[in-house]
C-alpha positions as CSV (number, residue, x, y, z in Angstrom):
1,X,76.2,116.9,111.7
2,X,79.6,118.1,110.6
3,X,80.1,121.9,110.4
4,X,81.4,121.5,106.8
5,X,77.9,121.3,105.6
6,X,77.4,124.9,106.6
7,X,79.7,126.0,103.7
8,X,78.0,126.7,100.5
9,X,79.4,124.7,97.6
10,X,78.5,127.4,95.2
11,X,80.5,129.9,97.3
12,X,83.6,127.7,97.2
13,X,83.3,127.3,93.5
14,X,82.9,131.0,92.9
15,X,85.8,131.7,95.1
16,X,88.0,129.3,93.2
17,X,87.0,130.7,89.9
18,X,87.8,134.2,91.0
19,X,91.2,133.1,92.3
20,X,92.0,131.5,89.0
21,X,91.1,134.7,87.2
22,X,93.3,136.7,89.5
23,X,96.2,134.4,89.1
24,X,96.0,134.8,85.3
25,X,95.8,138.6,85.8
26,X,98.9,138.6,88.0
27,X,100.8,136.8,85.2
28,X,99.7,139.4,82.7
29,X,98.3,142.6,84.5
30,X,96.4,143.7,81.4
31,X,94.8,140.3,80.6
32,X,91.3,139.7,82.0
33,X,91.4,142.9,84.1
34,X,87.9,143.9,83.0
35,X,86.5,140.5,83.7
36,X,87.8,140.9,87.3
37,X,86.3,144.4,87.3
38,X,82.8,143.1,86.5
39,X,83.2,140.4,89.2
40,X,84.1,143.1,91.7
41,X,81.0,145.0,90.7
42,X,78.8,142.0,91.3
43,X,80.4,141.3,94.7
44,X,79.8,145.0,95.7
45,X,76.1,145.0,94.8
46,X,76.1,148.3,93.0
47,X,73.1,150.6,93.8
48,X,71.4,149.9,90.5
49,X,68.2,151.8,91.3
50,X,70.1,154.9,92.2
51,X,72.1,154.6,89.0
52,X,69.0,154.3,86.9
53,X,67.4,157.3,88.5
54,X,70.6,159.3,87.9
55,X,70.7,158.3,84.2
56,X,67.0,159.1,83.7
57,X,67.4,162.6,85.2
58,X,70.4,163.2,82.9
59,X,68.5,162.0,79.9
60,X,65.5,164.1,80.7
61,X,67.8,167.1,81.3
62,X,69.4,166.6,77.9
63,X,66.0,166.7,76.3
64,X,65.0,169.9,78.1
65,X,68.4,171.4,77.0
66,X,67.4,171.1,73.4
67,X,64.8,173.9,73.9
68,X,67.3,176.4,75.3
69,X,69.6,177.3,72.4
70,X,66.9,177.2,69.7
71,X,64.3,179.2,71.7
72,X,67.0,181.6,72.9
73,X,68.1,182.2,69.3
74,X,64.6,183.0,68.3
75,X,64.4,185.5,71.2
76,X,67.6,187.2,70.2
77,X,66.3,187.3,66.6
78,X,63.4,189.5,67.7
79,X,60.6,187.1,68.8
80,X,59.9,188.6,72.2
81,X,56.4,187.3,72.6
82,X,55.2,186.4,76.1
83,X,55.0,182.8,75.1
84,X,58.6,182.7,73.8
85,X,60.0,184.6,76.9
86,X,58.1,182.1,79.1
87,X,59.5,179.1,77.3
88,X,63.1,180.4,77.5
89,X,62.8,181.3,81.2
90,X,61.1,178.0,82.2
91,X,63.5,175.9,80.1
92,X,66.5,177.7,81.7
93,X,65.0,177.1,85.2
94,X,64.3,173.5,84.5
95,X,67.7,172.8,83.1
96,X,69.4,174.5,86.1
97,X,67.2,172.7,88.6
98,X,67.7,169.3,86.9
99,X,71.4,169.9,86.8
100,X,71.4,170.5,90.6
101,X,69.3,167.4,91.2
102,X,71.5,165.4,88.9
103,X,74.6,166.5,90.9
104,X,72.9,165.6,94.1
105,X,71.9,162.1,92.9
106,X,75.4,161.6,91.4
107,X,76.9,162.4,94.8
108,X,74.6,159.9,96.5
109,X,75.5,157.3,93.9
110,X,79.2,158.0,94.4
111,X,78.9,157.6,98.2
112,X,76.9,154.3,97.9
113,X,79.4,152.8,95.4
114,X,82.4,153.8,97.7
115,X,80.6,152.3,100.7
116,X,79.8,149.0,98.9
117,X,83.3,148.5,97.5
118,X,84.8,149.4,100.9
119,X,82.5,147.0,102.7
120,X,83.7,144.2,100.4
121,X,87.4,144.9,100.9
122,X,87.0,145.5,104.7
123,X,85.1,142.3,105.2
124,X,87.8,140.5,103.2
125,X,90.5,142.2,105.2
126,X,89.1,141.0,108.5
127,X,89.0,137.4,107.3
128,X,92.5,137.3,105.9
129,X,95.2,135.2,107.6
130,X,98.0,136.8,109.6
131,X,100.5,135.8,106.9
132,X,98.9,138.3,104.5
133,X,99.6,141.2,106.9
134,X,103.3,140.1,107.1
135,X,103.6,141.0,103.4
136,X,101.3,144.0,103.0
137,X,101.9,147.1,105.3
138,X,99.0,148.8,107.0
139,X,99.4,151.9,104.9
140,X,99.0,149.7,101.7
141,X,95.7,148.3,103.0
142,X,94.4,151.7,103.9
143,X,95.2,152.9,100.4
144,X,93.2,150.0,98.9
145,X,90.2,150.6,101.1
146,X,90.2,154.4,100.5
147,X,91.9,155.5,97.3
148,X,91.5,152.4,95.1
149,X,87.8,152.3,95.8
150,X,87.5,155.9,94.8
151,X,89.3,155.1,91.5
152,X,86.8,152.3,90.8
153,X,83.9,154.6,91.6
154,X,85.3,157.4,89.4
155,X,85.6,154.9,86.5
156,X,82.0,153.6,87.0
157,X,80.3,157.0,87.3
158,X,82.8,159.4,85.7
159,X,83.8,157.2,82.7
160,X,81.3,154.5,82.0
161,X,78.0,156.2,82.9
162,X,79.0,159.7,82.0
163,X,80.5,158.7,78.7
164,X,77.4,156.7,77.7
165,X,75.2,159.7,78.7
166,X,77.6,162.0,76.8
167,X,77.2,159.8,73.7
168,X,73.5,160.1,74.0
169,X,73.7,163.9,74.4
170,X,76.0,164.1,71.3
171,X,73.6,162.0,69.3
172,X,70.5,164.2,70.1
173,X,72.6,167.4,69.5
174,X,73.8,166.1,66.1
175,X,70.3,165.0,65.3
176,X,69.0,168.5,66.1
177,X,71.7,170.2,64.0
178,X,70.9,167.9,61.1
179,X,67.4,169.4,61.1
180,X,69.0,172.7,60.2
181,X,71.4,171.4,57.5
182,X,72.9,167.9,57.3
183,X,76.2,169.4,56.0
184,X,76.7,171.1,59.4
185,X,76.9,167.6,61.0
186,X,79.7,166.5,58.6
187,X,81.7,169.8,59.3
188,X,81.5,169.1,63.0
189,X,82.5,165.5,62.6
190,X,85.6,166.7,60.7
191,X,86.5,169.0,63.6
192,X,86.1,166.3,66.3
193,X,89.3,164.2,65.5
194,X,91.5,167.4,65.7
195,X,90.0,168.3,69.1
196,X,90.4,164.7,70.4
197,X,94.1,164.5,69.3
198,X,94.9,167.8,71.0
199,X,93.0,166.7,74.2
200,X,94.8,163.3,74.3
201,X,98.3,164.8,73.8
202,X,97.7,167.3,76.6
203,X,96.0,164.7,78.8
204,X,99.0,162.3,78.6
205,X,101.4,165.0,79.6
206,X,99.2,165.9,82.5
207,X,98.8,162.2,83.4
208,X,102.6,161.7,83.8
209,X,102.9,164.6,86.2
210,X,99.8,163.5,88.1
211,X,101.3,160.0,88.5
212,X,104.5,161.5,89.8
213,X,102.5,163.5,92.3
214,X,100.5,160.5,93.5
215,X,103.7,158.5,93.9
216,X,105.3,161.2,96.0
217,X,102.2,161.5,98.1
218,X,102.2,157.7,98.6
219,X,105.9,157.8,99.6
220,X,105.3,160.7,102.0
221,X,102.3,158.9,103.6
222,X,104.2,155.7,104.1
223,X,107.2,157.6,105.5
224,X,105.0,159.7,108.0
225,X,102.9,156.7,109.1
226,X,106.1,154.8,110.0
227,X,107.7,157.7,111.9
228,X,104.6,158.8,113.7
229,X,104.1,155.4,115.2
230,X,107.8,155.4,116.4
231,X,108.0,158.9,117.9
232,X,108.9,157.5,121.4
233,X,111.9,155.8,119.9
234,X,112.9,158.9,117.9
235,X,112.7,161.0,121.1
236,X,114.5,158.4,123.2
237,X,117.5,158.4,120.9
238,X,117.4,162.2,120.2
239,X,116.9,161.7,116.5
240,X,114.4,164.6,116.0
241,X,116.9,166.5,113.9
242,X,117.8,163.6,111.7
243,X,114.2,162.6,111.1
244,X,113.3,166.2,110.5
245,X,115.8,166.3,107.6
246,X,114.4,163.1,106.2
247,X,110.9,164.4,106.4
248,X,111.8,167.7,104.8
249,X,113.4,165.8,101.9
250,X,110.2,163.7,101.3
251,X,108.1,166.9,101.6
252,X,110.4,168.7,99.2
253,X,110.1,166.0,96.6
254,X,106.3,166.3,96.8
255,X,106.6,170.1,96.5
256,X,108.8,169.8,93.4
257,X,106.2,167.5,91.7
258,X,103.4,169.9,92.6
259,X,105.4,172.8,91.4
260,X,105.8,171.1,88.0
261,X,102.0,170.6,87.9
262,X,101.5,174.3,88.7
263,X,103.8,175.2,85.7
264,X,101.9,172.9,83.5
265,X,98.6,174.5,84.6
266,X,100.1,177.9,83.8
267,X,101.1,176.6,80.3
268,X,97.7,175.0,79.8
269,X,95.9,178.3,80.1
270,X,97.2,179.8,76.8
271,X,96.9,176.4,75.2
272,X,93.3,176.1,76.3
273,X,92.7,179.6,74.9
274,X,94.1,178.6,71.6
275,X,92.0,175.4,71.6
276,X,88.9,177.5,72.4
277,X,89.7,179.8,69.5
278,X,90.3,176.8,67.3
279,X,86.7,175.8,68.1
280,X,85.1,179.2,68.0
281,X,86.6,180.7,64.9
282,X,85.6,177.8,62.6
283,X,82.1,177.9,64.0
284,X,81.8,181.6,63.3
285,X,83.2,181.2,59.8
286,X,80.7,178.3,59.2
287,X,77.9,180.5,60.5
288,X,78.9,183.5,58.2
289,X,79.0,181.2,55.2
290,X,75.6,179.6,55.8
291,X,73.9,182.9,56.7
292,X,75.3,184.5,53.5
293,X,74.0,181.7,51.3
294,X,70.6,181.8,53.1
295,X,70.9,178.3,54.6
296,X,70.6,179.7,58.1
297,X,69.1,182.7,59.7
298,X,70.5,184.5,62.7
299,X,68.3,182.6,65.2
300,X,69.2,179.2,63.8
301,X,72.9,180.1,63.6
302,X,72.8,181.1,67.3
303,X,71.2,177.7,68.2
304,X,73.7,175.9,66.0
305,X,76.6,177.7,67.6
306,X,75.4,176.9,71.2
307,X,74.8,173.2,70.3
308,X,78.2,172.9,68.5
309,X,80.1,174.6,71.2
310,X,78.5,172.2,73.8
311,X,79.4,169.2,71.7
312,X,83.0,170.2,71.1
313,X,83.6,171.2,74.7
314,X,82.3,167.7,75.6
315,X,84.8,166.1,73.2
316,X,87.7,168.3,74.4
317,X,87.0,167.2,78.0
318,X,88.0,163.6,77.2
319,X,91.6,164.2,78.3
320,X,90.8,162.8,81.8
321,X,89.1,159.7,80.6
322,X,92.3,157.8,79.8
323,X,93.7,158.7,83.2
324,X,90.6,157.4,84.9
325,X,90.7,154.1,82.8
326,X,94.4,153.5,83.8
327,X,93.7,154.4,87.4
328,X,90.8,151.9,87.5
329,X,93.0,149.2,86.0
330,X,95.6,149.7,88.7
331,X,92.9,149.8,91.4
332,X,91.3,146.5,90.1
333,X,94.7,144.8,90.1
334,X,95.6,145.9,93.6
335,X,92.3,145.0,95.0
336,X,92.4,141.7,93.1
337,X,95.7,140.9,95.0
338,X,93.7,141.2,98.2
339,X,90.7,139.2,97.0
340,X,93.0,136.4,95.7
341,X,94.0,135.5,99.2
342,X,92.2,132.5,100.7
343,X,90.3,133.5,103.9
344,X,90.7,131.8,107.2
345,X,88.2,128.9,107.4
346,X,87.8,128.9,103.6
347,X,88.1,125.1,103.5
348,X,85.2,123.2,105.2
349,X,86.2,122.0,108.7
350,X,86.0,118.3,109.5
351,X,85.2,118.1,113.2
352,X,83.0,119.9,115.7
353,X,84.8,121.8,118.4
354,X,85.8,119.8,121.5
355,X,87.0,121.2,124.8
356,X,88.9,118.4,126.4
357,X,92.3,116.9,125.9
358,X,96.0,117.8,125.9
359,X,97.5,120.2,123.3
360,X,100.2,118.3,121.5
361,X,102.8,119.5,119.0
362,X,103.7,116.6,116.7
363,X,106.9,117.1,114.8
364,X,106.0,120.7,113.9
365,X,108.1,122.7,111.5
366,X,107.3,126.4,110.9
367,X,109.0,129.5,109.5
368,X,108.2,133.0,108.2
369,X,109.0,132.8,104.5
370,X,112.6,131.6,104.4
371,X,113.3,132.2,108.1
372,X,112.9,128.9,109.8
373,X,111.9,129.1,113.5
374,X,110.6,125.7,114.6
375,X,112.2,122.5,113.3
376,X,110.5,119.2,113.9
377,X,109.5,120.0,117.5
378,X,107.3,117.9,119.6
379,X,105.9,118.5,123.2
380,X,102.7,118.3,125.2
381,X,100.7,120.9,127.1
382,X,98.6,118.9,129.7
383,X,94.9,119.6,130.0
384,X,93.8,121.9,132.9
385,X,97.3,122.4,134.1
386,X,99.6,125.4,134.0
387,X,102.5,124.9,131.5
388,X,105.4,127.3,131.5
389,X,107.3,127.8,128.2
390,X,110.8,129.1,128.7
391,X,113.9,129.6,126.6
392,X,116.2,132.3,125.2
393,X,114.9,135.0,122.9
394,X,114.3,134.1,119.2
395,X,113.8,130.4,119.6
396,X,110.1,130.3,118.8
397,X,108.2,130.6,122.1
398,X,105.8,133.3,120.8
399,X,105.7,131.6,117.4
400,X,104.4,128.4,119.1
401,X,101.6,130.5,120.7
402,X,100.6,131.9,117.3
403,X,100.3,128.3,116.0
404,X,98.1,127.4,118.9
405,X,96.0,130.5,118.2
406,X,95.9,129.4,114.5
407,X,97.3,132.7,113.2
408,X,99.4,130.5,111.0
409,X,99.3,126.8,110.1
410,X,102.4,124.6,110.6
411,X,104.5,124.1,107.5
412,X,104.9,120.4,108.5
413,X,103.5,118.3,111.3
414,X,100.4,119.3,113.3
415,X,99.1,120.6,116.6
416,X,96.3,118.5,118.1
417,X,93.7,118.8,120.9
418,X,92.6,115.4,122.3
419,X,94.2,113.7,119.3
420,X,92.4,115.8,116.6
421,X,94.3,118.3,114.4
422,X,93.2,121.8,115.5
423,X,93.1,122.8,111.8
424,X,90.1,120.5,111.5
425,X,88.0,122.7,113.8
426,X,86.1,125.8,112.8
427,X,88.6,128.6,113.3
428,X,86.1,130.9,115.0
429,X,84.9,128.2,117.4
430,X,88.5,127.4,118.2
431,X,89.5,131.0,119.0
432,X,86.4,131.5,121.1
433,X,87.8,129.0,123.5
434,X,91.1,130.8,123.9
435,X,91.9,133.9,126.0
436,X,95.2,135.7,125.2
437,X,97.0,138.0,127.7
438,X,100.3,139.4,126.5
439,X,102.9,141.9,127.9
440,X,101.4,144.7,125.8
441,X,97.9,144.5,124.5
442,X,96.6,147.9,123.3
443,X,93.1,148.9,124.2
444,X,90.5,149.7,121.6
445,X,89.2,153.2,121.5
446,X,86.1,153.6,123.8
447,X,85.4,153.1,127.5
448,X,86.7,150.7,130.0
449,X,83.4,148.9,129.9
450,X,83.7,148.5,126.1
451,X,87.1,147.0,126.4
452,X,86.2,144.5,129.1
453,X,83.2,143.4,127.0
454,X,85.1,143.4,123.7
455,X,84.7,140.0,122.1
456,X,82.3,138.6,124.7
457,X,79.4,137.2,122.7
458,X,76.7,137.1,125.3
459,X,74.7,139.3,127.5
460,X,76.7,140.4,130.6
461,X,74.9,141.9,133.6
462,X,76.4,144.8,135.6
463,X,76.9,142.5,138.6
464,X,78.8,139.9,136.5
465,X,80.9,142.7,134.9
466,X,81.9,144.0,138.3
467,X,82.5,140.5,139.6
468,X,85.0,139.8,136.7
469,X,86.7,143.1,137.4
470,X,87.1,142.3,141.1
471,X,88.5,138.9,140.3
472,X,91.0,140.6,137.9
473,X,91.9,143.0,140.7
474,X,90.7,145.9,138.5
475,X,87.5,147.1,140.1
476,X,89.1,149.3,142.7
477,X,91.2,151.4,140.2
478,X,88.3,151.6,137.8
479,X,86.1,153.1,140.4
480,X,88.7,155.8,141.0
481,X,88.5,156.9,137.4
482,X,86.5,160.1,136.6
483,X,83.6,158.1,135.1
484,X,84.2,154.7,136.5
485,X,83.5,152.0,133.9
486,X,82.4,154.6,131.4
487,X,85.8,156.4,131.4
488,X,87.4,156.7,128.0
489,X,90.7,154.8,127.7
490,X,92.2,157.0,124.9
491,X,93.9,155.8,121.7
492,X,95.5,152.3,122.4
493,X,94.6,152.8,126.1
494,X,97.0,155.7,126.4
495,X,95.1,157.0,129.5
496,X,95.8,153.9,131.5
497,X,99.0,152.4,132.9
498,X,100.4,149.1,131.7
499,X,99.2,147.3,134.8
500,X,95.8,148.7,134.5
501,X,95.5,147.6,130.9
502,X,96.7,144.1,131.9
503,X,94.0,143.8,134.5
504,X,91.3,145.0,132.1
505,X,92.5,142.3,129.7
506,X,92.3,139.7,132.5
507,X,88.7,140.8,133.3
508,X,87.8,140.4,129.6
509,X,89.3,136.9,129.6
510,X,87.3,135.9,132.7
511,X,84.1,137.0,131.0
512,X,84.9,135.0,127.8
513,X,85.1,131.8,129.9
514,X,88.0,130.3,127.9
515,X,89.1,126.7,128.0
516,X,92.6,127.6,127.1
517,X,94.5,130.5,128.6
518,X,97.6,131.9,126.9
519,X,99.9,134.3,128.9
520,X,102.8,135.7,126.9
521,X,105.1,137.4,129.5
522,X,102.1,139.3,131.0
523,X,104.1,140.9,133.8
524,X,107.5,141.5,132.1
525,X,106.9,145.3,131.6
526,X,105.5,146.0,135.0
527,X,107.0,147.2,138.3
528,X,106.9,145.2,141.5
529,X,103.6,146.7,142.8
530,X,101.8,146.4,139.4
531,X,103.1,142.9,138.9
532,X,101.7,141.8,142.3
533,X,98.3,143.4,141.4
534,X,98.2,141.6,138.0
535,X,99.3,138.3,139.4
536,X,96.3,138.2,141.8
537,X,94.0,138.5,138.8
538,X,96.0,135.9,136.8
539,X,95.8,133.3,139.6
540,X,92.0,133.6,139.6
541,X,92.0,133.3,135.8
542,X,94.2,130.2,135.6
543,X,92.0,128.1,137.9
544,X,90.6,124.9,136.2
545,X,91.9,125.9,132.8
546,X,94.6,124.7,130.4
547,X,97.1,127.6,130.9
548,X,100.2,128.3,128.9
549,X,102.6,130.9,130.3
550,X,105.7,132.2,128.5
551,X,107.8,133.8,131.2
552,X,111.3,134.5,132.5
553,X,110.0,135.3,136.0
554,X,111.2,132.6,138.4
555,X,108.1,132.6,140.6
556,X,105.8,132.2,137.5
557,X,107.9,129.2,136.4
558,X,107.9,127.6,139.8
559,X,104.1,128.0,140.0
560,X,103.7,125.9,136.8
561,X,102.7,122.2,136.9
562,X,104.7,121.5,133.7
563,X,107.6,123.2,132.0
564,X,108.6,123.2,128.4
565,X,112.2,124.5,127.6
566,X,112.9,125.7,124.1
567,X,116.7,125.2,123.7
568,X,118.9,127.4,121.6
569,X,119.8,124.5,119.3
570,X,116.1,124.0,118.4
571,X,115.5,121.0,120.6
572,X,112.8,120.7,123.3
573,X,113.0,119.6,126.9
574,X,110.0,119.2,129.2
575,X,109.2,118.0,132.7
576,X,108.8,119.3,136.2
577,X,111.1,121.9,137.8
578,X,113.1,119.2,139.6
579,X,113.4,117.0,136.4
580,X,114.7,119.9,134.3
581,X,117.2,120.9,136.9
582,X,118.8,117.5,136.4
583,X,118.7,117.2,132.6
584,X,118.9,120.7,131.2
585,X,121.9,123.0,131.7
586,X,120.3,126.1,130.2
587,X,117.4,125.7,132.7
588,X,119.8,125.4,135.6
589,X,121.6,128.6,134.5
590,X,118.4,130.5,134.0
591,X,117.1,129.5,137.4
592,X,120.5,130.2,139.1
593,X,121.2,126.6,140.0
594,X,124.5,126.2,138.1
595,X,126.2,124.7,141.2
596,X,123.4,122.2,141.9
597,X,125.2,119.2,140.4
598,X,128.7,120.4,141.1
């Protein structure tokens, strides 16, 4: 049965619908953004039960709060009975306790929403094609997974849920005040627009400065991430002073933005004081008037003052809502640009994986964006033989390997195995049959054992592990490490030499039992002793496999059964060593045989 049946038709349809929605949004960033937001929430499986529990606690807390101002007012007015004191104390304790429980549950809800959104984006990221990562830098993806998901969570909890709960609290407060005197409600409603306008004006000023700060933080992060990864180059060329000045400039720009924010905060203090007086003075004047005409007594006025102050403070705190809404819009749009990308293997595959046959490039054309690398090239890599690929730098040798690995599809033409287009196979099945050993493969953080077993999808005994390490000529040096196979390799394998990393990679390839072996200049960065050690492992690895070797080393080329030459003009020559010496001048020069035909 074809593997394409394994793909859910409904999944494909949903994916295409989402892509259409995202394309529309890209044409107009504000159109359909909230429809995309709801789709994202559905994909993230928001913790609905936790959200409901949080809302119920907040609602119950709001109901308990109604007792506090009214009963406290009666207490201050002289009702100091045991029952009244008990009610005030208990209601205060309940309100405080429920507030703490609410904060705890809110933190749990926030963490779960962050986790779920990040899982969606991370899973998507791992399934994106290599072409996507050519366009989006690593720092950009980290920002989407961390900061953008936080913005979405802040909008869901801090805006949507809290504003709905806030409206409920405002409703029950106004209802309670209307029990004292309905005219008090209208007076408060008249004050609310003034408070909202002042809050919005102040909020928009703050938002502009906060955006400036975030932009500078983003620029600084991008700058530092680039330079930290290239510190060896900086040191090699003695550019510490120059890069220090550039870093100081970026840091200073962030400082100036933060300084402006500090000045704004300083200016906001008297403004907030004036706003507070603008709320307090009218409430006091209203209270005096209603007490004088007998509509309210002291206890009722105290309760009204507390309720009204809570309500108006709630309204004046809306300045950050607009900022959260805009941040959420930006986050949805940026995440949507990730989710719009078609995943590898999105289309149903046509054929089950086969393991036999020659690998053939049939009139293949490929380039990165507008940079054309391969132009209508054709050549064959014979089954279960070693094929050397040679040629000057920049003619597409490594690019050809990436097409075999299916990191990219050809722009034109096709690559076949046994006459079947490799794009018709399940991409995971295809890659499981390939082992890749390059001149510089960084290790994953963990132990030597972890790295040897990385990607091996079966149980491996200790004896088999050591056998693979011995075949890769790695067992001896591993046993000399402080903890043997359980020695930590450091970040990117920094605690191991280049030759040691290569031999661990060879041991991993042996355990994966590949049908196709790709060696991309695996010994070019090694000294003579390390090269000899690695070659012993490689010779064991190449046995009875289709092996592809990109190399400039003469011995590696001479050991090959078949040689493919990528010429500088884009043409391809292939044959045995003797045949190419006769027909290809570049090959003769490379092998030092210029005088052969003279």
